[in-house]
C-alpha positions in Angstrom: -144.9 100.8 -172.7 -142.3 98.4 -171.5 -138.9 99.5 -172.8 -135.6 97.8 -171.6 -132.2 100.1 -171.8 -130.8 100.9 -174.7 -129.0 97.8 -176.9 -125.2 98.9 -178.5 -125.1 101.6 -180.7 -126.1 98.9 -183.5 -129.2 97.4 -183.6 -128.7 93.5 -183.5 -129.8 92.0 -186.5 -132.4 89.1 -184.6 -135.2 88.0 -187.5 -138.8 90.2 -186.5 -136.1 93.2 -184.3 -136.4 97.2 -185.4 -133.6 97.8 -187.7 -134.8 101.2 -189.4 -137.4 104.1 -189.0 -138.7 106.0 -191.9 -140.3 109.2 -192.7 -141.7 109.8 -196.3 -141.6 113.8 -196.9 -142.8 116.6 -199.1 -140.7 119.2 -198.5 -137.0 117.8 -197.2 -135.8 120.9 -196.1 -138.5 122.2 -194.1 -138.2 118.3 -192.4 -133.9 117.9 -192.1 -134.0 121.4 -190.6 -136.9 120.4 -188.0 -135.1 117.3 -187.1 -132.1 118.8 -187.0 -132.6 121.0 -185.0 -134.2 119.3 -182.3 -132.2 115.9 -182.5 -129.4 117.6 -184.0 -129.1 114.8 -186.7 -126.9 115.3 -189.8 -127.5 113.7 -193.7 -126.0 112.7 -195.8 -127.3 111.4 -199.4 -127.9 108.0 -200.1 -128.2 107.8 -204.4 -131.1 110.4 -203.6 -132.3 109.0 -200.4 -132.0 111.2 -197.2 -130.1 109.3 -194.3 -130.2 111.1 -191.0 -127.2 110.5 -188.9 -126.1 110.2 -185.6 -122.0 110.2 -184.1 -122.0 108.9 -187.6 -124.0 105.8 -187.0 -127.6 106.0 -189.3 -130.6 106.0 -187.0 -133.4 107.3 -190.2 -134.4 107.6 -193.5 -136.1 110.4 -194.7 -137.1 109.6 -198.5 -138.7 112.6 -200.7 -140.8 111.7 -203.3 -141.2 108.1 -203.2 -145.1 106.9 -204.2 -146.7 106.0 -201.4 -149.8 104.0 -200.6 -152.7 106.5 -198.6 -151.6 105.0 -195.2 -147.8 105.2 -195.9 -147.2 108.8 -194.7 -146.2 108.7 -191.4 -143.4 107.7 -189.1 -142.9 103.8 -190.3 -140.9 101.2 -188.4 -138.9 98.2 -190.2 -138.5 95.1 -188.4 -135.7 92.9 -189.9 -136.7 90.0 -192.4 -134.1 86.8 -194.0 -136.6 87.8 -196.7 -139.0 90.0 -197.2 -140.8 88.4 -200.2 -141.7 85.1 -198.1 -142.5 87.6 -195.1 -145.1 89.5 -197.7 -146.8 86.2 -198.9 -147.0 84.9 -195.7 -148.3 88.4 -194.1 -150.9 87.9 -197.3 -152.0 84.1 -195.5 -152.2 85.5 -192.2 -154.5 87.7 -193.3 -152.5 90.8 -193.8 -152.8 93.4 -197.5 -149.2 94.1 -199.0 -149.2 98.0 -199.2 -146.0 97.7 -201.2 -144.9 94.3 -202.6 -140.8 93.9 -202.1 -138.7 96.3 -203.4 -134.6 96.2 -203.8 -133.8 99.8 -202.7 -130.5 101.7 -203.0 -129.4 100.8 -199.2 -128.9 96.7 -201.3 -131.3 95.6 -198.7 -134.8 94.8 -199.8 -138.2 96.2 -198.4 -141.9 95.5 -198.0 -144.7 97.8 -196.6 -147.4 95.7 -194.8 -150.6 96.3 -193.0 -151.7 94.2 -189.9 -155.0 92.4 -189.9 -156.0 94.8 -186.9 -154.9 98.3 -189.7 -151.4 99.3 -188.9 -148.8 99.6 -191.2 -145.5 98.1 -190.7 -142.3 97.6 -192.7 -140.1 94.7 -193.4 -136.5 94.8 -194.8 -133.8 92.4 -195.3 -130.3 94.0 -194.3 -126.4 93.0 -194.6 -124.3 91.6 -191.9 -122.7 95.3 -191.4 -126.2 96.7 -191.8 -126.0 99.7 -189.3 -128.9 100.9 -187.3 -128.1 103.4 -184.3 -130.3 102.7 -180.9 -128.3 105.1 -178.8 -127.8 108.8 -178.1 -130.1 111.5 -178.0 -132.4 111.2 -181.4 -131.6 107.7 -181.6 -134.3 105.3 -181.9 -135.5 103.5 -178.4 -139.0 101.6 -179.0 -142.3 101.1 -180.6 -145.9 100.0 -180.0 -148.7 98.9 -181.7 -151.6 100.7 -180.5 -154.8 98.3 -182.1 -158.1 98.0 -180.8 -157.4 94.0 -181.2 -154.8 92.8 -178.8 -155.5 89.2 -178.9 -155.2 89.2 -183.0 -152.5 91.5 -183.1 -150.4 89.2 -181.1 -151.5 86.1 -182.8 -150.6 87.3 -186.0 -146.9 88.8 -185.3 -146.3 85.4 -182.9 -147.1 84.0 -186.2 -145.3 85.5 -188.8 -142.1 86.3 -186.7 -142.2 84.1 -184.1 -142.4 86.5 -181.1 -142.3 85.4 -177.7 -145.5 87.7 -175.9 -145.6 88.3 -172.5 -148.4 90.1 -171.0 -148.4 92.8 -168.9 -151.1 93.2 -166.7 -154.5 91.2 -166.0 -154.8 91.3 -169.2 -158.5 93.3 -169.3 -157.8 96.2 -167.4 -153.9 96.3 -168.3 -154.1 95.2 -171.4 -150.4 95.6 -172.6 -148.0 92.6 -174.3 -144.3 92.7 -174.9 -142.9 91.4 -178.2 -139.3 89.2 -177.3 -136.7 87.5 -180.0 -134.0 85.1 -178.0 -134.7 86.8 -174.6 -134.1 90.2 -176.1 -137.4 92.6 -175.8 -138.3 94.2 -178.8 -141.6 95.6 -179.4 -144.8 96.4 -177.5 -148.7 95.9 -178.3 -151.7 98.6 -176.2 -154.4 98.0 -176.7 -156.7 101.6 -177.7 -159.0 102.9 -175.0 -161.9 104.8 -176.6 -161.7 107.2 -173.8 -157.7 107.8 -175.2 -158.6 107.5 -178.3 -161.4 109.1 -180.6 -163.5 106.1 -183.0 -161.8 107.7 -185.8 -158.0 106.8 -184.9 -156.8 104.0 -186.6 -154.2 101.0 -185.4 -150.9 102.9 -185.6 -147.4 102.1 -184.7 -146.0 104.5 -182.3 -142.3 105.4 -183.0 -140.0 106.6 -179.9 -136.5 108.4 -180.1 -134.2 109.2 -177.1 -134.6 112.2 -174.9 -130.5 112.5 -173.3 -131.1 112.5 -169.6 -129.1 116.3 -170.0 -131.7 117.0 -172.1 -135.1 115.4 -171.0 -138.3 115.3 -172.2 -139.5 118.2 -171.1 -136.8 120.3 -173.0 -137.7 118.3 -176.0 -141.0 119.3 -175.9 -140.4 123.3 -175.5 -138.2 123.0 -178.2 -140.4 120.8 -180.2 -143.0 124.6 -180.6 -139.9 126.2 -180.9 -140.0 124.6 -184.5 -143.5 124.8 -185.1 -144.6 121.3 -183.7 -147.1 120.6 -181.5 -147.1 118.9 -178.2 -150.0 116.3 -178.3 -149.2 114.8 -174.6 -147.1 116.9 -172.7 -144.7 115.0 -170.4 -145.4 112.6 -167.8 -143.8 110.1 -165.4 -143.9 106.1 -166.2 -141.6 103.1 -164.7 -140.0 102.9 -168.1 -139.1 106.9 -168.4 -140.6 110.2 -168.8 -142.4 110.4 -172.1 -143.7 113.0 -174.7 -145.5 112.3 -177.6 -145.6 115.4 -180.3 -146.3 116.0 -184.1 -143.8 118.0 -185.8 -143.6 120.3 -188.6 -145.7 118.9 -190.7 -148.1 117.0 -187.9 -146.2 113.2 -187.8 -146.1 112.0 -184.5 -143.8 110.3 -182.4 -142.8 110.2 -179.2 -139.8 110.9 -177.0 -138.3 109.3 -174.3 -135.7 110.1 -170.9 -135.6 106.6 -169.7 -133.4 108.0 -166.7 -136.5 109.3 -165.3 -138.4 105.8 -165.0 -140.6 106.3 -161.3 -141.6 102.9 -159.5 -144.7 101.0 -160.8 -146.6 101.2 -157.6 -149.7 98.4 -157.4 -152.1 100.5 -158.3 -150.9 101.3 -161.3 -150.7 97.7 -161.9 -154.3 97.2 -161.3 -155.2 100.2 -162.5 -158.7 100.2 -165.1 -158.4 101.3 -168.7 -160.5 101.9 -171.0 -161.9 99.5 -172.3 -163.1 100.2 -176.5 -166.2 97.1 -175.6 -167.9 98.4 -172.3 -170.6 100.1 -172.7 
């Protein structure tokens, strides 16, 4: 995982940059209660679409009752595109699948949900110039990374689709993590899934990270998740980019939380440490 400091309160609208995060829900009251208790989110209704807000800035959507593809039920990241329909067509041409055809949304955007060739779900959204997506503060979007067993295929697909610059972290074998950037700004990560860390039945997927404020910390957030009826799936641990924990909400949907103030130096051992290789017998 490679995380740059939070951008200004409103995320830059470079094509390919994260512009929204969305969690489809069946029990809206339970979901809003959980995330309010965890992050202090408030909510506004936008023509039936529930928008989570921090300090007056939208940070996520909680749509209820939408007809969804089977794969599209977890926290889903949306990347900015200048044309959702053209992006969907290009996804198909590059070997991906279109799970939801481009549709106009109630917030005056147009979005599509797709499956990349390695099997992970991601959305693309065309947003207006005054679009707001908060990326600072406790509970705001912090980072996202693709976990996949075919890193090279994922890198190639998103390089062609989004024109990302791809930088390898490590040697690409023992340590296989790439950072994708747009106009010099790191926007996303890609991690190769190892079989010891990821059981064979776990498909490729995106991990969405939310910010833990330094005065609260990842450990306190993890404890609060338990109090609110969720689970800790990965206990808090230190990284060169902050202290991280992976959790599930009340309904079993997974996300991560990071306190970037708790970064620890990257050692030579970390840079060369062997990771799980899914092709190593």
